[in-house]
C-alpha positions as CSV (number, residue, x, y, z in Angstrom):
1,M,125.2,149.0,75.1
2,S,124.8,145.5,76.1
3,R,126.7,144.1,79.4
4,I,128.7,142.5,77.2
5,G,129.8,145.6,75.3
6,Q,129.9,147.3,78.3
7,T,132.6,144.8,79.7
8,F,135.0,144.8,76.9
9,T,135.0,148.1,76.8
10,H,135.8,148.5,80.2
11,L,138.6,146.0,80.1
12,K,140.3,147.4,77.2
13,A,139.9,150.7,79.2
14,Q,142.0,148.8,81.5
15,G,144.5,147.1,79.1
16,R,143.0,143.6,80.1
17,K,141.4,140.5,78.3
18,A,138.3,138.8,79.0
19,L,138.1,135.8,81.0
20,I,135.2,133.6,80.0
21,P,134.7,130.0,81.4
22,F,132.6,127.6,80.7
23,I,130.4,125.0,82.7
24,T,127.4,123.2,82.0
25,A,124.3,123.8,83.8
26,G,123.2,121.3,86.0
27,D,126.4,119.8,86.6
28,P,127.4,117.6,88.5
29,A,123.9,118.6,90.0
30,P,121.4,121.6,89.8
31,E,121.8,122.8,93.4
32,N,125.7,123.4,92.5
33,T,125.1,125.5,89.6
34,V,124.3,129.0,90.7
35,P,127.3,128.7,93.3
36,L,129.4,127.5,91.0
37,M,128.7,130.6,88.5
38,H,129.4,132.8,91.9
39,A,132.6,131.1,92.2
40,L,134.2,131.5,88.8
41,V,133.0,135.8,88.7
42,E,135.3,135.1,92.2
43,G,138.4,133.4,90.6
44,G,138.0,136.3,88.4
45,A,135.8,135.8,85.3
46,D,134.5,138.8,83.0
47,I,131.9,136.7,81.3
48,L,130.3,133.4,81.9
49,E,129.0,131.0,79.5
50,L,126.6,128.7,80.4
51,G,126.0,125.1,78.6
52,V,122.4,124.4,78.2
53,P,122.4,120.2,79.1
54,F,121.5,118.4,75.2
55,S,121.5,114.7,74.3
56,D,123.0,115.1,70.8
57,P,125.9,117.8,71.1
58,M,127.9,118.4,67.7
59,A,130.6,120.7,68.6
60,D,131.2,119.2,72.5
61,G,134.1,116.3,73.2
62,P,133.7,113.8,75.6
63,T,134.2,115.8,78.5
64,I,131.6,118.3,78.0
65,Q,128.8,115.5,76.6
66,R,129.4,113.5,80.2
67,A,128.2,116.7,81.9
68,S,124.9,116.9,80.0
69,E,124.8,113.7,80.5
70,R,125.0,114.4,84.5
71,A,122.7,117.2,84.4
72,L,119.7,115.2,81.9
73,K,120.2,112.7,84.9
74,H,118.2,115.2,86.9
75,G,116.2,116.7,84.1
76,V,117.4,120.0,84.0
77,G,116.2,121.3,80.7
78,L,116.1,125.0,79.3
79,R,114.1,126.6,81.3
80,D,115.5,125.0,84.6
81,V,118.6,126.9,83.5
82,L,116.9,130.5,82.8
83,G,115.4,130.1,86.1
84,M,119.4,128.6,87.6
85,V,120.0,132.8,85.8
86,S,117.7,134.7,87.3
87,E,118.9,132.9,91.1
88,F,122.7,134.2,89.8
89,R,121.0,137.4,89.2
90,K,119.7,138.5,92.6
91,T,123.2,138.8,93.8
92,N,125.2,139.8,90.7
93,A,123.2,142.3,88.5
94,T,126.9,142.8,86.4
95,T,128.4,140.3,85.1
96,P,127.1,139.0,81.3
97,V,126.0,135.4,81.3
98,V,126.1,133.7,77.7
99,L,123.9,130.9,77.0
100,M,125.7,128.4,74.7
101,G,123.6,125.7,73.3
102,Y,121.5,124.2,70.6
103,A,118.4,125.1,68.4
104,N,116.3,122.3,69.6
105,P,115.3,123.2,73.3
106,I,115.1,126.8,71.7
107,E,112.6,125.6,68.9
108,A,110.5,124.4,72.0
109,M,109.8,127.2,73.2
110,T,109.2,129.1,70.3
111,W,111.4,132.0,69.7
112,D,109.8,134.7,70.8
113,G,108.9,133.1,74.0
114,F,113.1,131.8,74.8
115,C,113.9,135.7,73.8
116,A,111.5,136.9,76.3
117,A,112.0,134.4,78.8
118,A,115.8,134.7,78.3
119,S,115.8,138.4,78.6
120,A,113.5,138.4,81.6
121,A,115.9,135.9,83.8
122,G,118.7,138.5,82.6
123,V,120.4,136.3,79.6
124,D,123.3,138.7,78.3
125,G,124.3,136.6,74.8
126,V,122.9,133.0,73.0
127,L,125.1,131.0,71.3
128,T,123.8,128.4,69.0
129,V,126.2,126.4,67.7
130,D,123.2,125.2,64.7
131,Y,121.9,128.7,63.5
132,P,124.4,129.3,61.2
133,P,124.1,132.5,60.2
134,E,122.5,132.2,56.4
135,E,119.3,130.5,58.4
136,S,119.2,132.4,61.3
137,G,118.4,136.1,60.5
138,E,115.0,136.7,61.9
139,F,115.9,134.8,65.2
140,A,119.1,136.8,65.4
141,A,116.7,140.0,64.5
142,K,114.4,138.3,67.3
143,C,117.1,138.7,69.7
144,A,118.5,141.8,69.7
145,G,115.0,142.5,70.1
146,A,114.8,141.5,73.2
147,G,118.5,142.7,74.1
148,L,120.1,139.9,73.5
149,D,123.7,139.6,71.9
150,N,123.7,136.8,69.2
151,I,127.2,135.4,69.3
152,Y,128.7,133.1,66.4
153,L,131.6,130.7,65.9
154,L,133.9,130.9,63.2
155,A,136.5,128.1,63.1
156,P,140.0,127.3,61.1
157,T,138.2,126.3,57.7
158,T,135.4,129.3,57.5
159,P,135.6,131.0,54.2
160,A,136.2,134.7,54.0
161,V,132.5,135.2,52.7
162,R,130.7,133.1,55.7
163,V,133.5,135.7,57.9
164,D,131.7,138.3,55.9
165,A,128.5,136.8,56.9
166,V,128.8,136.1,60.5
167,A,129.9,139.9,61.2
168,R,126.9,141.2,59.7
169,H,124.5,139.5,62.5
170,A,127.3,139.0,65.3
171,R,126.7,141.1,68.5
172,G,128.6,141.2,71.9
173,F,132.1,139.2,70.2
174,I,133.3,137.4,67.7
175,Y,133.9,133.2,68.9
176,Y,136.8,132.0,67.5
177,V,137.3,128.1,67.6
178,S,141.3,127.5,68.2
179,L,141.0,123.8,66.7
180,K,139.3,121.6,63.7
181,G,137.7,119.2,66.3
182,V,135.1,119.4,69.3
183,T,135.8,120.6,72.6
184,G,138.7,119.8,74.2
185,A,140.0,117.5,71.1
186,A,143.7,118.9,70.7
187,T,146.1,120.9,71.7
188,I,146.0,124.8,70.1
189,D,147.8,125.4,67.5
190,M,149.2,129.5,68.2
191,S,150.4,130.0,64.7
192,E,147.8,129.2,62.9
193,V,145.1,131.4,65.5
194,A,147.5,134.1,65.3
195,A,148.1,134.0,61.5
196,R,143.7,133.8,61.0
197,L,142.8,136.3,63.5
198,P,144.0,139.4,61.5
199,A,141.1,138.7,58.5
200,I,138.3,137.9,61.5
201,R,139.4,141.9,62.7
202,A,139.3,143.0,59.4
203,A,135.6,141.8,58.7
204,T,134.5,143.2,62.2
205,G,134.7,145.7,65.2
206,L,133.3,143.3,67.9
207,P,136.1,141.4,70.3
208,V,137.3,138.4,69.2
209,G,137.0,135.5,71.9
210,V,139.2,132.2,71.4
211,G,138.1,129.5,72.9
212,F,138.3,125.4,72.1
213,G,141.8,123.6,72.7
214,I,143.1,126.1,75.9
215,R,144.1,123.7,79.4
216,D,146.2,125.8,81.3
217,A,147.0,129.6,82.4
218,A,150.2,129.7,80.1
219,T,148.4,128.5,76.8
220,A,145.6,131.4,77.6
221,R,148.6,134.0,78.4
222,Q,149.5,133.2,74.5
223,V,146.2,133.7,73.5
224,A,145.3,136.9,75.2
225,E,148.1,138.7,73.7
226,V,146.4,138.1,70.0
227,A,142.4,137.6,70.9
228,D,140.5,139.9,72.9
229,A,138.9,137.0,75.3
230,V,139.8,133.7,76.1
231,V,137.1,131.1,76.6
232,I,138.0,127.8,78.4
233,G,135.4,124.8,79.1
234,S,136.5,121.3,79.1
235,R,139.1,122.1,81.9
236,I,137.0,123.7,84.2
237,V,134.6,120.7,83.4
238,Q,137.2,118.4,84.0
239,E,137.8,120.1,87.4
240,I,134.5,119.9,87.9
241,E,133.8,116.2,87.3
242,Q,137.4,115.1,89.2
243,S,136.4,117.2,92.6
244,T,134.1,115.9,95.5
245,P,131.2,118.1,96.4
246,E,133.5,119.7,99.5
247,T,136.3,120.9,97.0
248,L,134.3,121.7,94.2
249,L,133.9,125.4,94.5
250,A,137.4,125.6,95.6
251,N,139.0,123.7,93.2
252,V,137.5,125.5,90.2
253,K,138.2,129.2,91.6
254,T,141.6,128.4,92.3
255,F,142.1,127.2,88.8
256,V,140.1,130.1,87.5
257,A,142.5,132.5,89.4
258,G,145.3,131.2,88.5
259,V,144.1,131.8,84.7
260,R,143.3,135.3,85.5
261,A,146.6,135.9,87.2
262,A,148.4,134.5,84.2
263,L,146.5,137.4,82.1
264,D,146.8,140.3,84.4
265,N,150.8,139.5,84.7
């Protein structure tokens, strides 16, 4: 069982839900990423989602786009991100790390090269927005062979036949996008989320995480009542954007700790 699977099994035994915060690697500067990863864990994160900076993101709203731009100005690429994961692993061998990004950097490394390097760095899962299940069977197989969980997105508009296709290929967990739009674009509609999750659960035995539109502890708590995991990205990236170098780690840790307390209450 992967670290992701072990984490969800452990949390389920405790009657708790997973907290999955997102940050963009290299934002606000490369030297901040590993300390931020540790601050997220200290604040109560169960799984880390690490964004790979990309110039043409299709799923990310303005906040995360700006984070990618800041990281790209420092020249941060996929190999640098893998180096950050390796550095994190020197002192944390247990917290799962999921890379979230796009196909181009992976294609540039080749599937075999990426899978080998990601596995060696200590990556646990890969969420590639523009690798749809219909076209990523070979990539998913290579990920599985390297011990990497391939994670897919589902949306409010996803038809049942495609839910089934994702369920066949996915490993680790299913990521349900709670709204029609990009990250940080709108307020989550809890009634729609609650209505959609039963059909997804009927198609897969994997845990279901919900992200996009979760901006505070109260909303995270509501999501946790129907989902196995809560994913928070834009709000944390906004905290990073608004912090000074001196307050960065404390602000991020405090925010995450507040969400963790709400989930556990």
